[in-house]
Each structure stands twice: as structure tokens, then as C-alpha cells.
C-alpha positions as CSV (number, residue, x, y, z in Angstrom):
1,M,41.8,-53.4,-179.2
2,Y,38.7,-51.4,-180.1
3,E,38.6,-48.5,-182.6
4,K,36.7,-46.4,-180.1
5,I,36.6,-46.6,-176.4
6,A,35.0,-44.3,-173.8
7,G,33.9,-44.3,-170.2
8,M,32.5,-42.2,-167.5
9,T,33.5,-41.8,-163.8
10,G,33.5,-39.1,-161.3
11,T,37.2,-39.4,-160.4
12,A,39.1,-39.6,-163.7
13,A,40.4,-36.1,-163.6
14,T,43.3,-37.0,-161.3
15,E,44.4,-39.8,-163.6
16,A,44.2,-37.7,-166.8
17,D,47.9,-38.1,-167.6
18,E,47.7,-41.8,-167.4
19,F,44.7,-42.0,-169.7
20,R,46.5,-39.8,-172.2
21,Q,49.9,-41.6,-172.2
22,I,48.7,-45.2,-172.0
23,Y,45.4,-45.1,-173.9
24,D,45.7,-41.9,-175.9
25,M,42.4,-40.8,-174.4
26,E,41.5,-37.3,-173.3
27,V,39.6,-36.7,-170.0
28,V,36.8,-34.1,-170.3
29,V,35.3,-32.7,-167.1
30,I,31.5,-32.4,-167.4
31,P,29.9,-29.8,-165.1
32,T,27.6,-31.1,-162.4
33,N,23.8,-31.2,-163.0
34,Q,23.2,-28.9,-160.1
35,P,25.6,-26.4,-158.5
36,M,27.9,-28.1,-156.0
37,V,27.6,-26.4,-152.7
38,R,29.5,-28.9,-150.5
39,A,32.0,-27.2,-148.1
40,D,35.4,-29.0,-148.4
41,Q,37.3,-28.0,-145.3
42,N,41.1,-27.9,-144.9
43,D,42.7,-31.0,-143.4
44,L,43.5,-31.1,-139.7
45,I,47.0,-32.4,-138.9
46,F,47.7,-34.0,-135.5
47,Q,51.1,-35.1,-134.1
48,N,50.1,-38.7,-133.5
49,E,47.3,-41.1,-134.3
50,A,45.9,-41.3,-130.8
51,A,45.3,-37.6,-130.7
52,K,43.7,-37.8,-134.2
53,F,41.2,-40.5,-133.2
54,R,40.2,-38.7,-130.0
55,A,39.4,-35.6,-132.1
56,V,37.5,-37.7,-134.6
57,V,35.3,-39.1,-131.9
58,E,34.6,-35.7,-130.5
59,D,33.7,-34.3,-133.9
60,I,31.3,-37.2,-134.6
61,A,29.7,-36.9,-131.1
62,E,29.0,-33.2,-131.7
63,R,27.4,-33.9,-135.1
64,Y,25.3,-36.7,-133.6
65,E,24.1,-34.3,-130.9
66,K,22.7,-32.0,-133.6
67,R,21.3,-35.0,-135.5
68,Q,23.5,-34.5,-138.6
69,P,24.3,-37.8,-140.4
70,V,28.1,-38.6,-140.6
71,L,29.8,-40.9,-143.1
72,V,33.2,-41.8,-141.7
73,G,35.9,-43.2,-144.1
74,T,38.7,-45.4,-143.0
75,I,41.5,-47.1,-145.0
76,S,41.3,-50.6,-143.3
77,V,39.0,-52.9,-141.4
78,E,41.3,-52.6,-138.3
79,K,41.0,-48.8,-138.2
80,S,37.2,-49.0,-138.6
81,E,36.9,-51.5,-135.7
82,R,39.1,-49.4,-133.6
83,L,37.0,-46.3,-134.2
84,S,33.8,-48.3,-133.6
85,A,35.1,-49.4,-130.2
86,M,35.8,-45.8,-129.2
87,L,32.4,-44.6,-130.3
88,S,30.7,-47.5,-128.4
89,R,32.6,-46.4,-125.2
90,R,31.4,-42.9,-125.9
91,G,27.8,-44.1,-126.3
92,V,27.3,-43.0,-129.9
93,P,25.2,-45.4,-131.9
94,H,26.7,-46.3,-135.3
95,E,26.9,-48.8,-138.2
96,V,30.1,-50.4,-139.5
97,L,30.3,-51.1,-143.3
98,N,33.2,-53.3,-144.3
99,A,33.9,-56.8,-145.7
100,K,32.7,-58.4,-142.5
101,H,29.2,-56.9,-142.9
102,H,28.8,-57.0,-146.6
103,A,25.4,-58.8,-146.4
104,R,23.9,-55.7,-144.8
105,E,25.6,-53.3,-147.1
106,A,22.5,-52.1,-149.0
107,A,20.5,-51.5,-145.8
108,I,23.4,-49.6,-144.1
109,V,23.9,-47.3,-147.1
110,A,20.2,-46.7,-147.6
111,R,19.9,-45.1,-144.2
112,A,23.3,-43.4,-144.1
113,G,21.7,-40.0,-144.8
114,Q,19.0,-40.1,-142.1
115,P,19.2,-37.9,-139.0
116,E,21.7,-39.1,-136.4
117,A,23.0,-41.9,-138.7
118,I,26.7,-42.5,-138.1
119,T,28.2,-44.9,-140.7
120,I,31.8,-46.1,-140.7
121,A,32.9,-47.3,-144.1
122,T,36.2,-48.9,-145.3
123,N,37.4,-47.6,-148.7
124,M,34.0,-46.1,-149.5
125,A,33.4,-45.7,-153.2
126,G,30.1,-45.4,-155.1
127,R,28.5,-48.5,-153.5
128,G,26.1,-48.4,-156.4
129,T,23.6,-45.9,-154.9
130,D,23.2,-42.3,-153.9
131,I,22.8,-41.5,-150.2
132,K,19.5,-39.8,-149.9
133,L,19.1,-37.2,-147.2
134,G,16.4,-37.7,-144.6
135,Q,13.9,-35.1,-143.4
136,G,15.4,-32.1,-141.7
137,V,19.0,-33.1,-142.6
138,T,19.3,-30.2,-145.1
139,D,18.7,-27.8,-142.2
140,V,21.6,-29.1,-140.2
141,G,24.2,-28.9,-143.0
142,G,23.5,-32.1,-145.0
143,L,25.7,-35.2,-145.0
144,Y,29.1,-34.7,-143.3
145,V,31.9,-36.8,-144.7
146,L,34.8,-37.4,-142.3
147,G,38.0,-39.0,-143.6
148,T,40.2,-40.5,-140.9
149,E,43.3,-40.7,-143.1
150,R,44.4,-39.6,-146.5
151,H,44.6,-42.4,-149.1
152,E,47.7,-42.6,-151.2
153,S,45.5,-41.9,-154.2
154,R,43.5,-38.6,-154.5
155,R,41.0,-40.5,-156.5
156,I,39.9,-42.6,-153.5
157,D,39.6,-39.5,-151.3
158,N,37.5,-37.8,-154.0
159,Q,35.2,-40.9,-154.1
160,L,34.7,-40.6,-150.4
161,R,34.0,-36.8,-150.5
162,G,31.7,-37.3,-153.5
163,R,29.1,-39.2,-151.4
164,S,28.1,-35.8,-150.0
165,G,26.7,-32.7,-151.8
166,R,25.1,-34.6,-154.6
167,Q,22.5,-33.1,-156.9
168,G,22.8,-29.7,-155.3
169,D,22.4,-31.0,-151.7
170,P,24.3,-29.2,-148.9
171,G,27.2,-31.1,-147.4
172,E,30.6,-30.9,-145.7
173,S,33.8,-32.8,-145.8
174,R,37.0,-32.9,-143.8
175,F,40.1,-35.2,-143.5
176,Y,41.9,-35.8,-140.2
177,I,45.6,-36.7,-140.6
178,S,48.3,-37.6,-138.2
179,L,52.1,-37.7,-138.7
180,D,51.9,-41.4,-137.9
181,D,49.9,-42.1,-141.1
182,D,51.8,-44.0,-143.7
183,L,51.5,-41.3,-146.4
184,M,52.7,-38.6,-144.0
185,R,55.5,-40.7,-142.5
186,L,56.9,-41.6,-145.9
187,F,56.5,-38.5,-147.9
188,A,55.5,-35.4,-146.0
189,G,55.9,-35.9,-142.2
190,E,59.4,-34.7,-141.6
191,R,58.8,-31.2,-142.9
192,I,55.5,-30.8,-141.1
193,H,56.8,-32.4,-137.9
194,S,59.6,-29.8,-137.7
195,L,57.0,-27.0,-138.2
196,M,54.9,-28.3,-135.3
197,D,57.9,-28.7,-133.1
198,R,58.8,-25.0,-133.7
199,L,55.3,-23.9,-132.9
200,G,55.4,-25.9,-129.6
201,L,51.9,-27.2,-130.0
202,E,50.4,-29.8,-127.7
203,E,49.5,-33.1,-129.3
204,D,45.7,-32.5,-129.2
205,I,46.1,-29.1,-131.0
206,P,45.9,-29.6,-134.8
207,I,47.3,-27.5,-137.6
208,E,44.9,-26.3,-140.2
209,H,46.3,-24.4,-143.2
210,K,46.1,-24.6,-147.0
211,L,49.8,-25.0,-147.2
212,I,49.5,-28.2,-145.2
213,S,46.7,-29.5,-147.4
214,R,48.9,-28.7,-150.5
215,S,51.8,-30.6,-149.0
216,V,49.6,-33.7,-148.5
217,E,48.3,-33.4,-152.0
218,S,51.8,-33.2,-153.3
219,A,52.7,-36.4,-151.4
220,Q,49.7,-38.1,-153.0
221,K,50.8,-37.0,-156.5
222,R,54.3,-38.5,-155.9
223,V,52.8,-41.8,-154.8
224,E,50.4,-41.8,-157.8
225,E,53.3,-41.2,-160.1
226,Q,55.2,-44.1,-158.7
227,N,52.1,-46.3,-159.1
228,F,51.6,-45.1,-162.6
229,Q,55.2,-46.0,-163.6
230,L,54.7,-49.5,-162.1
231,R,51.5,-50.0,-164.1
232,K,53.1,-48.6,-167.2
233,R,56.0,-51.1,-166.8
234,V,53.6,-54.0,-166.4
235,L,51.7,-52.9,-169.5
236,E,55.0,-52.8,-171.5
237,Y,55.7,-56.4,-170.4
238,D,52.1,-57.4,-171.3
239,D,52.5,-55.8,-174.7
240,V,55.2,-58.4,-175.6
241,M,52.8,-61.3,-174.9
242,N,49.9,-59.5,-176.5
243,K,51.7,-59.1,-179.9
244,Q,52.5,-62.8,-179.8
245,R,48.9,-63.6,-178.9
246,E,47.7,-61.6,-181.9
247,V,49.8,-63.8,-184.2
248,I,48.7,-67.0,-182.7
249,Y,45.0,-66.1,-182.6
250,A,45.1,-64.9,-186.2
251,Q,46.4,-68.3,-187.2
252,R,43.8,-70.1,-185.1
253,N,41.0,-68.0,-186.5
254,R,42.0,-68.9,-190.1
255,I,41.8,-72.5,-189.1
256,L,38.5,-72.3,-187.3
257,E,36.9,-70.3,-190.1
258,G,37.6,-73.3,-192.4
259,E,40.1,-71.5,-194.7
260,D,41.9,-73.7,-197.3
261,L,45.4,-74.3,-195.9
262,R,46.8,-76.2,-198.9
263,E,49.5,-73.6,-199.8
264,D,50.4,-73.0,-196.1
265,V,50.8,-76.8,-195.6
266,R,53.1,-77.1,-198.7
267,E,55.3,-74.2,-197.4
268,I,55.4,-75.7,-193.9
269,V,56.5,-79.1,-195.1
270,E,59.2,-77.7,-197.4
271,R,60.5,-75.3,-194.8
272,V,60.8,-78.0,-192.1
273,L,62.4,-80.6,-194.4
274,R,64.8,-78.0,-195.9
275,Q,66.0,-77.1,-192.3
276,V,66.7,-80.8,-191.7
277,I,68.6,-81.1,-195.0
278,D,70.6,-77.9,-194.4
279,L,71.6,-79.3,-191.0
280,F,73.5,-82.1,-192.7
281,T,74.7,-80.4,-195.8
282,A,75.5,-76.8,-194.8
283,E,79.0,-77.5,-193.5
284,S,80.3,-78.9,-196.8
285,R,79.5,-78.6,-200.4
286,F,81.1,-82.0,-201.1
287,A,78.5,-84.7,-201.2
288,E,80.8,-87.5,-200.1
289,E,81.2,-85.7,-196.8
290,W,77.5,-85.7,-196.1
291,N,76.2,-88.2,-193.5
292,L,73.4,-89.4,-195.7
293,P,72.4,-92.5,-193.6
294,E,71.9,-90.2,-190.6
295,L,70.0,-87.6,-192.6
296,F,67.6,-90.3,-194.0
297,R,67.1,-91.7,-190.5
298,V,66.0,-88.3,-189.2
299,L,63.9,-87.6,-192.3
300,R,61.9,-90.8,-191.7
301,G,60.8,-89.4,-188.4
302,Y,58.9,-86.8,-190.5
303,F,57.6,-88.7,-193.5
304,P,57.9,-92.1,-195.1
305,L,60.8,-91.9,-197.6
306,S,60.5,-94.2,-200.6
307,F,64.2,-94.6,-201.4
308,E,67.5,-95.2,-199.6
309,P,70.8,-93.3,-199.9
310,D,72.1,-96.0,-202.2
311,D,69.3,-95.3,-204.7
312,L,70.8,-91.9,-205.3
313,G,73.6,-93.5,-207.4
314,D,76.8,-91.5,-208.0
315,I,76.5,-88.4,-205.7
316,E,80.0,-86.9,-206.2
317,D,78.6,-84.2,-208.4
318,F,75.4,-83.7,-206.3
319,E,74.7,-80.1,-205.1
320,P,72.8,-79.6,-201.8
321,E,69.9,-78.2,-203.8
322,E,69.7,-81.3,-206.0
323,L,69.5,-83.5,-202.9
324,A,66.8,-81.2,-201.4
325,E,64.7,-81.3,-204.6
326,R,64.9,-85.1,-204.7
327,I,63.8,-85.4,-201.1
328,L,61.1,-82.7,-201.3
329,G,59.8,-84.3,-204.5
330,D,59.4,-87.6,-202.6
331,A,57.6,-85.8,-199.8
332,R,55.2,-84.1,-202.3
333,E,54.4,-87.5,-203.9
334,A,53.8,-89.1,-200.5
335,Y,51.5,-86.2,-199.6
336,A,49.6,-86.4,-202.9
337,A,49.2,-90.2,-202.5
338,K,47.8,-89.7,-199.0
339,E,45.4,-87.1,-200.2
340,L,44.3,-89.4,-203.1
341,D,43.8,-92.2,-200.6
342,I,41.6,-90.3,-198.1
343,G,40.0,-87.7,-200.4
344,E,40.6,-84.0,-200.9
345,E,37.9,-82.9,-198.4
346,N,39.1,-85.2,-195.7
347,M,42.7,-84.0,-196.3
348,R,41.8,-80.4,-195.9
349,E,39.9,-81.2,-192.7
350,L,42.8,-83.3,-191.4
351,E,45.3,-80.4,-192.0
352,R,43.2,-78.0,-190.1
353,W,42.7,-80.4,-187.2
354,V,46.4,-81.3,-186.9
355,L,47.6,-77.7,-187.2
356,L,45.1,-76.4,-184.6
357,R,46.1,-79.0,-182.0
358,A,49.8,-78.5,-182.7
359,I,49.4,-74.7,-182.2
360,D,47.3,-75.1,-179.0
361,S,49.7,-77.5,-177.4
362,R,52.9,-75.5,-178.1
363,W,51.2,-72.2,-177.2
364,R,50.2,-73.5,-173.8
365,D,53.8,-74.6,-173.1
366,H,55.1,-71.2,-174.4
367,L,52.8,-69.3,-172.0
368,Y,54.3,-71.2,-169.0
369,E,57.8,-70.6,-170.3
370,M,57.2,-66.9,-170.7
371,D,55.9,-66.7,-167.1
372,Y,59.1,-68.4,-165.9
373,L,61.1,-65.9,-167.9
374,R,59.1,-62.9,-166.5
375,E,59.6,-64.1,-162.9
376,G,63.4,-63.9,-163.1
377,I,64.1,-61.3,-165.7
378,G,64.4,-58.5,-163.1
379,L,67.7,-59.9,-161.9
380,R,69.2,-58.8,-165.2
381,A,69.3,-55.3,-163.8
382,L,72.2,-56.5,-161.5
383,A,74.2,-56.9,-164.7
384,Q,73.4,-53.4,-165.8
385,K,70.9,-54.6,-168.4
386,D,67.4,-53.4,-169.0
387,P,65.1,-56.2,-167.9
388,L,62.4,-55.1,-170.4
389,V,64.8,-55.1,-173.3
390,E,66.1,-58.6,-172.3
391,Y,62.5,-59.8,-171.9
392,K,61.6,-58.6,-175.4
393,S,64.7,-60.1,-177.0
394,E,64.5,-63.5,-175.3
395,G,60.7,-63.6,-175.6
396,F,61.0,-63.1,-179.4
397,D,63.5,-65.9,-179.7
398,M,61.3,-68.2,-177.6
399,F,58.3,-67.3,-179.8
400,Q,60.2,-68.1,-183.0
401,S,61.3,-71.4,-181.6
402,M,57.7,-72.2,-180.6
403,L,56.5,-71.4,-184.2
404,D,59.2,-73.7,-185.5
405,A,58.2,-76.5,-183.1
406,V,54.6,-76.1,-184.2
407,Q,55.6,-76.7,-187.8
408,E,57.8,-79.7,-186.9
409,D,54.9,-81.2,-184.9
410,F,52.6,-80.7,-187.8
411,V,54.8,-82.4,-190.4
412,R,55.5,-85.4,-188.1
413,L,51.8,-85.9,-187.5
414,I,50.2,-85.2,-190.8
415,Y,52.1,-88.0,-192.6
416,R,51.4,-90.5,-189.8
417,L,47.6,-90.0,-189.2
418,E,45.5,-92.3,-191.2
419,V,41.7,-92.2,-191.9
420,V,39.6,-95.0,-190.3
421,R,36.4,-95.4,-192.2
422,S,33.7,-95.8,-189.6
423,E,30.7,-98.0,-190.3
424,D,28.5,-96.1,-187.8
425,E,26.9,-93.2,-189.7
426,T,24.2,-92.4,-187.1
427,G,26.3,-90.0,-185.1
428,P,27.6,-86.5,-186.1
429,R,29.7,-86.5,-189.3
430,A,33.3,-86.8,-188.1
431,L,36.8,-87.6,-189.4
432,Q,38.1,-90.8,-187.7
433,V,41.9,-90.9,-187.7
434,S,44.5,-93.2,-186.3
435,Y,48.2,-92.6,-185.6
436,S,50.6,-94.8,-187.5
437,A,53.9,-94.9,-185.6
438,P,57.1,-94.8,-187.7
439,S,59.4,-97.7,-187.8
440,E,61.9,-98.2,-185.0
441,T,64.7,-96.8,-187.0
442,A,62.7,-93.8,-188.3
443,A,61.2,-93.2,-184.9
444,A,64.6,-92.9,-183.4
445,G,65.5,-90.1,-185.8
446,G,62.1,-88.5,-185.7
447,F,61.7,-88.3,-182.0
448,G,65.1,-87.4,-180.8
449,T,66.8,-90.7,-179.9
450,S,70.6,-90.2,-180.1
451,S,72.6,-92.3,-182.5
452,S,76.0,-93.9,-182.3
453,S,77.3,-91.8,-185.1
454,G,77.0,-88.7,-183.0
455,A,75.0,-86.8,-185.7
456,P,72.1,-84.6,-184.4
457,A,68.7,-86.2,-184.3
458,A,65.4,-84.4,-184.7
459,P,64.3,-82.7,-181.5
460,V,61.8,-84.4,-179.2
461,S,58.3,-83.4,-179.9
462,D,57.0,-83.0,-176.3
463,G,54.2,-80.6,-177.1
464,S,53.0,-82.9,-179.9
465,A,53.2,-85.9,-177.7
466,R,51.0,-84.3,-175.1
467,A,48.5,-83.0,-177.6
468,F,48.1,-86.4,-179.2
469,R,48.9,-88.6,-176.3
470,S,45.9,-90.9,-177.1
471,A,47.0,-91.2,-180.7
472,Q,50.6,-92.2,-180.1
473,Q,49.9,-95.9,-179.9
474,A,49.6,-97.4,-183.3
475,G,46.1,-98.2,-184.3
476,Q,44.3,-96.1,-181.7
477,T,41.6,-93.8,-183.1
478,V,41.0,-90.1,-182.5
479,T,37.9,-88.2,-183.7
480,A,38.3,-84.8,-185.3
481,P,34.9,-82.9,-185.6
482,R,34.3,-81.9,-189.2
483,H,32.6,-78.6,-188.3
484,V,35.0,-77.0,-185.8
485,E,32.9,-75.2,-183.2
486,K,33.6,-74.2,-179.6
487,V,32.5,-77.0,-177.3
488,G,31.9,-76.5,-173.6
489,R,33.8,-78.7,-171.2
490,N,30.5,-80.2,-169.8
491,D,28.8,-80.4,-173.2
492,P,28.3,-83.8,-174.9
493,C,31.4,-84.7,-177.0
494,P,30.7,-84.1,-180.7
495,C,32.1,-87.6,-181.5
496,G,28.8,-89.1,-180.3
497,S,30.3,-91.2,-177.5
498,G,27.7,-90.0,-175.0
499,K,30.5,-88.8,-172.7
500,K,31.1,-85.2,-171.6
501,Y,33.6,-83.4,-173.8
502,K,36.1,-83.0,-170.9
503,K,36.0,-86.8,-170.3
504,C,36.4,-87.6,-174.0
505,H,38.2,-85.6,-176.7
506,G,38.5,-82.6,-174.4
507,A,40.9,-84.6,-172.4
508,V,42.9,-85.4,-175.6
509,A,43.2,-81.8,-176.7
């Protein structure tokens, strides 16, 4: 959403393809400030996890004897606690850094580079600080990083390795792997297992070879590719909603910026009423076959018609467009009379207020409906259909229906809301409005009550009913702030009631 975007991290190189394909961003590797002299040793492969952990404890104990600090990386809290218990039995002092000890994190990291410091860390990343080497540590090889298992992402392994050898300091790193590890078992274990069987090695004898390390890295690349495809798919689904969100927020921004909506409102009113008229006249061009009483009943749910079907006179030669123009002309006159009654400035404010709340109410409902669609769309694959294509198609149809519903809600409400002139001028300037319910007959048509004739009635305005639930009883007043600004839920309500916004008009909206 920004014209330019950039970032810096020490581990972006392994994700360069994803940055390029998803964000159209190139990854540039910047040389280190000081030459990197850390010795990255080949992985040691063991037949099982028990043998691996025994070797890890031996390696740590040897480093401790020569006072070299060791940073041990594990992939889970359970593994870190298992290793901690083994070191305790061996009598090696150490610190454990994981979610259970987060309060002491800074202190543990601060002394991780001191002589004899043994630190076990779960998913060790930057931790927000360099590990400074203590006096004499450089002479014994610097910080030794020991990984007890390869992560499925090379980036995480690189983050662990990168804690050593910073700013030209000496250091060393090595990963211990067993054929029981999840990564090896799922992607690379069978091939290496058969090799170890042919060699006839005992379980405590590891294999160390560049070919093995390359096989592990190849397995990691396969997992990364799978994860990338999953993230890419999620992004494609999110793009559907994002495009819809751009449309909605563009409309909301126009309203909130106080733009004159006069022409938009005229188009909305005519579009909604024409759809209703077409519903009753599209099937026949002969006027005598139109169900005019039912049409007028439905129209009264939108605006107060000033004439009856009998007032049309002889309709045998009526064309659908003639009827539409007569009805639309009456709607324009009713709107003009309303504007004359409450004033042009108040009318513009009322238009913005009603449209904003109609959009917000319907948009919230639409978000829930899109979530429901997303949850079950994967089942379309069973019918040999692409779930993403189906999601885009149905999501578009739902969005169009939502936009139509917003306009219908707007027309129903804009004609029914009346200005109540408040005598109290001490509070913030505000537009006081009350909802005038249509007559029983009109309400039946306007809010979806079925009729005995079987003709279709206007759809139920559920979203509008929720958005204006406090204004649906005749005579009840609602306050619309004249200057539309973002109000916090716990801020005083702009209407001047003295209540918090969430307890007053925030509850209405």
C-alpha cells in the first residue's frame, strides 16, 4: 500500500524469492562491517535422538572445562528442559532461556558471552542485543553456538548461528541432528538411514560430511517452498477482501471528509426505485398486466408516495419508462420538500450521516459472511473446482449484493428521518433527527412482509435495523454529530449527554 518500502534483517537472503514474487522487492546482501571469521562446522548426524543428546552433553561439558561460553539452541521448551536435566546430572552449571523464564531474559543474555557461561535458548533470534564476549573468551575460540536440531527454516538456523562471530569476533557453530528429528524423518531420513546401515556404524558414532549437510539444506528448502506456497495462497485470498476494503474505505473517506453527496444521493435514489419498478414491469410491456397496487405498496416502504394507482388515469398506453418517470418525479419532489423543510446544510449532513451508518452496518455483516465463505470454500476442491476461483466469484457477488443493500437502506431511512429542533444550544452543535415509521401498509411492503397477492415485497433491511435500532420507534431521537470526527469508545459522547460514547451513540452505531 506504500509507494516505497524497505527493511533490513540479517536473514532475508534465504527468503529472496518470496520477497521478489510477493512484494516485487529485491534482496541486497550488504557485507559485514568486520570480516566474519566464525567457523561453521559440518552437521553431525546420529542414528537416534538419545545418542544425539548424549553427544551434545559431552560437547558442552568439554567446552565448559576450557571456560568457553556456549549458546545452545533448541526448537521447543520440552527439549530445552530435557537437556537442562541432563546437564544438571552431569554437574554443568547453566541457564535456561525460554518462555517460562522471560522475566530474566535480559540478564541471561547479558552474561551469555562470559567465561563458562552455558545458555540454553528456545528459538533464539536477535533478542534485541549483541552477546558481548567476556575477558579471555577470545583466546578460547569465542562464543560456541550449538544447535540441537535443524529448524524447518534455514532462516531460524541462521539467526541462531548469527549470535556468534559478530563484529569480527571469533566464534564457532555446529548443529547436531538425529534421524528421529521431524525434518529428517519427513524429508531426508530414509536416504541417510540406509547409508548409515551400509556403513554399519554404532549409534554413538556420527556421520560428518558436506553431502549430509547439503541433504539437510535441501530438505529445509522443500519445507520452505511448501510454507511459501501456503502463505502465497493466503495472500491471494486476502487480496479479494483487500480490494473490497479499498472500495468501502474510499466511500467512507469521501463522507468523512465532508464531500457534497448531492449527485450521489440522486443517483442512489433513482437506481433503487428503478430496480423496484423494473421488478414489477419487466415481465410485460402491457400496463394492464402490471400489479400496480403491490408496486405502490412496496414503494411506500422507501418513500411517501403522494398519489395512488387510480390517480394515473388510463394506463393502457403507458410505457414502463413513463411510469418510472412519474414515480421518480414524485420521489424528487418529496426529497426537495424535505430539503426545503430542514434546510440545505442540514440535508447534506443528514445524507452523510445516514450513508455512513448504512455502509458500516452492512460492511460488518459482509465481513462475517466472507469469513463463513472462506471457512468452507476448500470443500469445492472435492468437486474439481478451484476454491480460490470460487471464492473470488462468490465474494464478488456477495459484495455487489452488499452495495445494493447499502443503497436500499439509505433510501428507506433518508426519507423517514426527521429533524428535531433542539431548544438546548449549550452543547456541541448537532443534528437532532427522529425516525418516522411508515404506515402499516407501507411498512409491510418496505420491510419485507409478504402479501396475499404473492407478489415480491422489498427485502428485509436487517443491517439497517441494527444500525438504527434506537431510531426505529417513531418519535425517538438520534444525534448525528455535525463535524464527523473519530471518537474513542471511552471518550465523552459528542451529543453532550455526559455519557461515554460506547454507552451512548457508540452503542447505536
